[in-house]
C-alpha positions in Angstrom: -36.1 32.4 138.7 -36.9 36.0 138.0 -40.1 36.6 136.0 -39.7 38.3 132.6 -41.7 41.5 132.8 -42.8 41.6 129.2 -44.5 39.0 127.0 -42.4 37.2 124.6 -42.7 38.9 121.3 -44.8 37.4 118.6 -42.7 36.8 115.4 -44.3 38.7 112.5 -43.7 39.4 108.8 -41.9 42.7 108.1 -44.4 45.5 107.5 -43.0 46.4 104.1 -43.4 42.8 102.9 -46.7 41.9 104.4 -48.5 45.1 103.2 -48.3 43.5 99.7 -49.4 39.9 100.4 -52.3 38.1 102.1 -50.2 35.7 104.1 -50.7 35.7 107.8 -49.0 38.6 109.6 -48.3 36.8 112.9 -46.1 33.8 112.5 -46.7 32.1 115.8 -44.6 31.0 118.8 -42.0 28.2 118.5 -42.2 25.5 121.2 -39.3 27.1 123.0 -40.9 30.5 123.1 -44.3 29.0 124.2 -42.7 27.2 127.1 -40.8 30.3 128.1 -44.0 32.4 128.0 -45.9 29.7 129.9 -43.3 29.9 132.7 -44.4 33.5 133.4 -47.8 32.2 134.6 -48.2 32.4 138.4 -50.8 29.6 138.4 -53.1 31.6 140.7 -55.4 29.7 142.9 -58.3 32.0 142.4 -57.9 31.9 138.5 -59.1 35.4 137.7 -58.2 34.9 134.0 -60.9 32.2 133.7 -63.6 34.7 134.9 -62.5 37.0 132.0 -63.0 34.3 129.4 -66.5 34.2 127.9 -66.2 30.4 127.4 -64.4 29.8 130.7 -61.3 28.0 129.3 -59.3 26.4 132.2 -56.4 28.8 131.5 -53.9 28.0 134.3 -54.4 24.3 133.8 -53.6 24.4 130.0 -50.6 26.7 130.6 -49.2 24.3 133.2 -49.2 21.6 130.5 -47.4 24.0 128.1 -44.7 24.5 130.8 -44.2 20.7 130.8 -44.1 20.7 127.0 -47.2 18.5 127.0 -48.8 20.4 124.2 -51.4 17.8 123.4 -52.5 17.7 127.0 -52.9 21.5 126.9 -55.1 21.1 123.8 -57.3 18.6 125.5 -57.9 21.0 128.3 -58.7 23.9 126.0 -61.0 21.8 123.9 -63.2 20.9 126.9 -64.4 24.6 126.7 -63.7 25.8 123.2 -64.7 24.3 119.8 -62.5 26.8 117.9 -59.2 27.3 119.8 -57.1 28.1 116.7 -59.6 30.8 115.8 -59.8 32.3 119.3 -56.1 32.4 119.7 -55.9 34.6 116.6 -58.9 37.0 116.8 -60.2 37.2 120.4 -59.5 40.5 122.2 -57.6 38.9 125.0 -56.3 42.2 126.2 -59.8 43.2 127.4 -60.8 39.8 128.6 -58.7 37.0 130.1 -55.4 38.9 130.0 -57.0 42.0 131.6 -57.7 39.9 134.7 -54.2 38.3 134.8 -52.6 38.8 138.2 -49.1 39.2 136.7 -50.5 42.2 134.7 -50.8 44.2 138.0 -47.0 44.7 138.0 -45.8 43.5 134.6 -47.3 42.7 131.2 -49.9 39.9 131.5 -49.2 36.4 130.3 -49.7 36.0 126.5 -52.7 33.7 127.0 -54.0 34.2 123.4 -50.6 33.6 121.9 -50.3 30.4 123.9 -53.8 29.2 122.9 -53.0 29.8 119.3 -49.7 27.8 119.6 -51.3 24.9 121.3 -54.1 24.7 118.7 -51.7 25.0 115.8 -49.4 22.3 117.3 -52.3 19.9 117.7 -53.5 20.6 114.1 -50.1 19.9 112.8 -49.1 16.8 114.8 -52.3 15.0 116.0 -52.7 11.7 114.1 -55.2 9.9 116.4 -58.9 9.4 116.2 -61.5 11.5 118.0 -63.7 9.9 120.6 -67.2 10.4 119.2 -70.0 10.0 121.7 -72.9 7.6 121.1 -76.1 9.2 119.7 -78.8 10.1 122.1 -81.4 10.0 119.4 -82.3 13.7 119.4 -82.0 16.2 116.5 -81.1 19.9 116.7 -80.9 22.5 113.9 -78.4 25.3 113.9 -78.9 28.3 111.6 -75.6 29.9 110.6 -72.1 28.5 110.7 -70.4 31.4 112.3 -68.7 31.3 115.7 -71.9 31.1 117.8 -73.5 28.4 115.5 -70.3 26.3 115.3 -69.8 26.4 119.1 -73.4 25.5 119.8 -73.2 22.6 117.3 -69.9 21.4 118.7 -71.1 21.3 122.3 -74.4 19.6 121.4 -72.6 17.0 119.2 -70.2 16.1 122.0 -73.3 15.3 124.1 -74.6 12.9 121.5 -77.0 15.1 119.6 -77.4 14.8 115.8 -76.8 18.4 114.7 -77.3 19.9 111.3 -75.9 23.4 110.6 -77.6 25.3 107.8 -75.4 27.9 106.1 -76.7 30.5 103.5 -73.4 30.8 101.8 -71.4 28.2 99.8 -68.7 27.8 102.5 -69.1 27.2 106.2 -67.5 29.6 108.7 -69.8 32.7 108.6 -67.9 35.9 109.5 -64.8 33.8 110.0 -64.5 33.2 106.2 -66.3 36.2 104.7 -65.4 39.0 107.2 -61.9 38.4 108.6 -59.1 38.6 106.1 -56.7 35.8 105.3 -53.7 37.8 106.7 -55.4 37.7 110.2 -57.2 34.4 110.0 -56.2 31.9 107.3 -59.2 30.1 105.8 -57.4 26.8 106.1 -57.6 27.2 109.9 -61.3 27.7 109.8 -61.8 24.8 107.4 -59.8 22.6 109.8 -62.0 23.6 112.8 -65.1 22.9 110.8 -63.7 19.5 109.7 -63.1 18.6 113.4 -66.8 19.3 114.1 -67.8 17.1 111.2 -65.8 14.3 112.7 -68.0 14.6 115.8 -71.0 14.0 113.5 -72.1 17.5 112.7 -73.7 17.9 109.3 -73.2 21.1 107.4 -75.6 22.0 104.6 -74.5 25.1 102.6 -76.6 27.3 100.2 -79.6 27.0 102.5 -81.2 30.3 103.3 -83.5 29.9 106.3 -86.6 32.0 105.7 -86.3 31.3 101.9 -85.3 27.7 101.3 -86.8 26.5 104.6 -88.5 28.2 107.5 -88.0 27.5 111.2 -91.5 26.0 111.4 -90.6 23.6 108.6 -87.5 22.5 110.5 -89.7 21.5 113.4 -91.9 19.6 111.0 -88.8 17.7 109.8 -88.2 16.3 113.3 -85.8 18.8 114.8 -86.6 19.2 118.5 -84.9 22.6 118.9 -83.4 25.3 116.8 -80.5 27.7 117.5 -80.3 30.9 115.5 -76.8 32.1 115.0 -77.3 33.9 111.7 -75.1 36.9 112.6 -75.5 40.5 111.6 -75.0 40.9 107.9 -77.1 44.0 107.1 -74.7 46.9 106.7 -75.3 50.4 108.0 -74.6 53.7 106.2 -74.4 57.2 107.5 -77.2 58.7 105.3 -74.9 61.4 103.9 -75.0 62.7 100.3 -73.0 60.7 97.8 -73.4 57.2 99.3 -74.9 55.9 96.1 -71.8 56.9 94.1 -69.7 54.2 92.3 -66.8 53.3 94.5 -68.7 53.4 97.8 -68.8 50.0 99.5 -70.0 48.7 102.8 -67.2 47.0 104.6 -69.4 43.9 104.6 -69.5 43.8 100.8 -65.9 44.8 100.4 -64.6 42.1 102.7 -67.0 39.4 101.5 -66.0 40.0 97.9 -62.3 39.9 98.8 -62.2 37.1 101.4 -64.9 34.7 100.2 -65.3 35.4 96.5 -61.6 36.2 95.7 -62.6 39.3 93.8 -59.0 40.5 93.8 -58.4 37.8 91.2 -58.6 39.1 87.7 -60.7 36.1 86.6 -63.3 36.5 89.3 -66.9 36.7 88.3 -67.4 39.4 91.0 -64.5 41.8 90.5 -63.7 44.6 93.0 -62.4 48.1 92.3 -58.7 48.3 92.6 -58.7 51.9 94.0 -55.6 54.0 94.4 -56.7 56.2 97.3 -59.2 54.8 99.8 -61.0 56.2 102.8 -62.4 53.8 105.4 -64.9 55.3 107.8 -64.9 53.7 111.2 -62.5 52.7 114.0 -63.3 49.1 114.8 -61.6 45.8 113.8 -63.7 45.7 110.7 -62.4 49.1 109.6 -58.8 47.9 110.2 -59.5 44.8 108.2 -61.0 46.8 105.3 -58.2 49.3 105.3 -55.4 46.7 105.3 -57.2 44.7 102.6 -57.4 47.8 100.4 -53.7 48.3 100.8 -53.0 44.7 99.8 -55.3 45.1 96.8 -52.9 47.8 95.5 -54.0 51.1 97.0 -51.2 53.7 97.2 -52.8 55.5 100.1 -55.4 54.4 102.7 -57.0 56.6 105.3 -58.9 55.6 108.4 -61.5 58.3 109.2 -62.6 58.2 112.8 -64.6 60.8 114.7 -63.0 60.3 118.1 -59.4 60.2 119.2 -56.9 57.2 119.2 -57.7 56.6 122.9 -61.3 55.9 122.1 -60.7 53.7 119.0 -62.5 50.4 119.5 -60.2 48.2 117.4 -57.7 45.9 119.1 -54.4 47.6 119.9 -52.5 45.1 117.9 -54.6 45.7 114.8 -54.1 49.4 115.1 -50.4 49.0 115.5 -50.2 46.7 112.5 -52.1 49.2 110.4 -49.9 52.1 111.4 -46.8 50.0 110.6 -48.1 49.2 107.2 -48.5 52.9 106.4 -52.2 53.5 106.8 -52.9 57.1 107.8 -55.4 57.8 110.7 -57.5 60.9 110.3 -58.8 61.1 113.8 -61.3 63.6 115.2 -62.8 63.8 111.7 -66.4 63.0 110.6 -67.6 62.6 107.0 -70.4 64.9 105.9 -70.5 64.2 102.1 -69.0 61.9 99.4 -68.1 63.8 96.3 -68.1 62.5 92.7 -68.5 63.2 89.0 -70.5 61.6 86.2 -68.7 59.8 83.3 -70.9 60.5 80.2 -69.4 57.4 78.5 -70.9 55.1 81.2 -74.5 54.5 80.2 -75.2 51.7 82.7 -76.3 54.1 85.5 -76.6 57.7 84.4 -77.8 58.9 87.9 -74.7 57.9 89.8 -71.1 59.0 89.1 -67.7 58.0 90.5 -66.1 59.0 93.8 -63.6 61.8 93.7 -63.3 62.7 97.4 -64.8 62.7 100.8 -65.7 65.9 102.7 -65.1 65.7 106.4 -65.5 68.1 109.3 -63.2 68.3 112.3 -64.4 67.3 115.7 -63.6 67.9 119.4 -64.4 65.6 122.3 -67.3 66.7 124.5 -69.0 65.1 127.4 -69.1 61.2 127.8 -72.0 59.3 126.2 -74.0 56.5 127.7 -71.1 54.1 127.2 -68.6 56.4 128.9 -66.9 57.5 125.7 -66.6 61.3 125.1 -69.0 62.5 122.4 -67.5 64.0 119.2 -68.6 67.6 118.7 -68.3 69.1 115.2 -66.3 72.3 114.8 -68.2 74.7 112.6 -66.5 75.9 109.5 -63.7 73.2 109.7 -64.8 71.2 106.6 -62.2 70.1 104.1 -61.9 67.5 101.3 -59.7 64.4 101.1 -59.3 63.3 97.5 -60.1 59.6 97.2 -61.6 57.2 94.6 -63.1 54.7 97.0 -65.0 55.0 100.3 -65.6 52.0 102.5 -68.2 52.4 105.3 -67.3 50.3 108.4 -69.7 51.8 110.9 -71.5 48.6 112.0 -74.1 46.0 110.9 -77.5 44.9 112.0 -79.2 41.4 111.9 -80.9 40.5 108.6 -84.7 40.8 109.0 -85.4 37.6 106.9 -85.7 35.2 109.8 -87.9 37.3 112.0 -90.1 38.2 109.0 -90.7 34.6 108.2 -91.1 33.3 111.8 -94.3 33.9 113.8 -93.9 34.4 117.5 -90.2 35.5 117.4 -89.8 38.8 119.2 -87.0 41.3 118.2 -85.9 44.7 119.5 -85.9 48.0 117.6 -82.6 47.2 116.1 -83.7 43.9 114.7 -81.9 41.8 117.3 -83.7 38.7 118.5 -84.8 39.1 122.2 -83.5 36.3 124.4 -83.2 35.3 128.0 -79.6 36.2 128.9 -79.0 33.1 131.0 -80.2 30.6 128.4 -80.5 32.2 125.0 -84.2 31.2 124.9 -86.4 33.2 122.5 -90.1 34.0 122.7 -90.8 31.0 120.4 -91.0 27.5 122.0 -87.9 25.4 121.3 -86.0 28.3 119.6 -82.8 29.7 121.0 -80.5 32.4 119.6 -77.1 34.0 120.2 -74.2 36.0 118.8 -74.6 38.9 116.5 -78.2 37.9 115.6 -79.0 39.0 119.2 -76.4 41.7 120.1 -75.6 43.2 116.7 -72.0 43.2 115.6 -69.7 42.1 118.5 -66.7 39.8 119.0 -66.1 36.2 118.0 -65.6 35.1 121.5 -68.8 36.7 122.8 -70.7 34.9 120.0 -69.0 31.6 121.0 -70.0 32.2 124.7 -73.6 32.7 123.6 -73.5 29.5 121.5 -72.1 27.6 124.5 -74.8 29.0 126.8 -77.6 28.1 124.4 -76.2 24.5 123.8 -76.4 23.9 127.6 -80.0 25.3 127.7 -81.1 23.3 124.7 -79.8 20.1 126.3 -81.7 20.8 129.4 -84.9 21.7 127.4 -84.8 18.5 125.3 -83.9 16.2 128.2 -86.6 17.8 130.3 -89.2 17.2 127.6 -88.3 13.5 127.3 -88.1 12.5 130.9 
């Protein structure tokens, strides 16, 4: 049978419809489409796709099960490596990881590995009615700080090995960036809740509203009988450009904007933390967070949304699929432009904060691409005299985040780098403090969900070896 050269298309909501709702954009494969896509897999003996996966899912093996319509068997194979398959199938950048290594991709489009993973996980969540096999307790306790992808992965892997794991989450819902950072239309919160519930069935305890460094310290966790601690607290400290006007009303960090919308439902008129319903919005940045913020602003009622990015479309770091969806929804890309000032005016009737006014526009300067930087991307070079103003009433800064300094400031013996990231041994996630491990954005700064999961998996294995070694 001849191989279909292109992936089977993912059914999606029409752009004109989805731009005005928060329902998931991608609708998922049907069983028939999933089997047909799985049949494109060559089942390579050397399995290069597995090498491209940060958590080393047995990809050809699970796809072979899909070919046979054994979807539960496929799920069982995936879950040996991944604690969050329904999440990974939606938000992982497969095009630069597993799919980039696909042998079929040399001649044709690679197999839609991520789409198949999503289908398998969704099928299991909808149809599985059995009981999980919970391992016997090994008598050891581990604390996990943060319930984002690295923390949940570490907790899941340890629980499956018999550890009693408690996850401490600062917010009122578990999920970390999966619930506060990624919008509903890309990752429904019911999916995250389902994945967390599965971990709870393995015996993982989740304590919310616990801020480590305030409510409890790491040293106090050890005093409470925990034999090891994993720090997966993410990178929630937003960055700004340091340009004039960033204190104006209507300027948000993407972190605040998305948290208010995703977690606190600020778009609801009855919310205690309302958010501005701006009509013309500028989002500064070109990553996935910038796409999420721009598409959220559109769904909140903006008439026009701009993405302002200082390089070209070829250098934009967001996933290709997210960029395409944003363009289809009518978001305008102002590429090779860099903000130099946010403009505003003062409303004399507003006595709450007489120093700061309201956003009226953003001044940008045009750029050209120069020589490559240390990452190989060509540097943007500003063109003198090319400044112009884009009228807007809201600006969202999506230029990255850093780890919150609270944990390192309240933990003696924990070394961090100049950016605030916790310093670890790459092979183990071990920190400079005895019994403490770390991974994900708390170490690297803002990165991808799957890389954070890989770090959690690495640390779980190292913690197991550490505790078993101590108790021999």
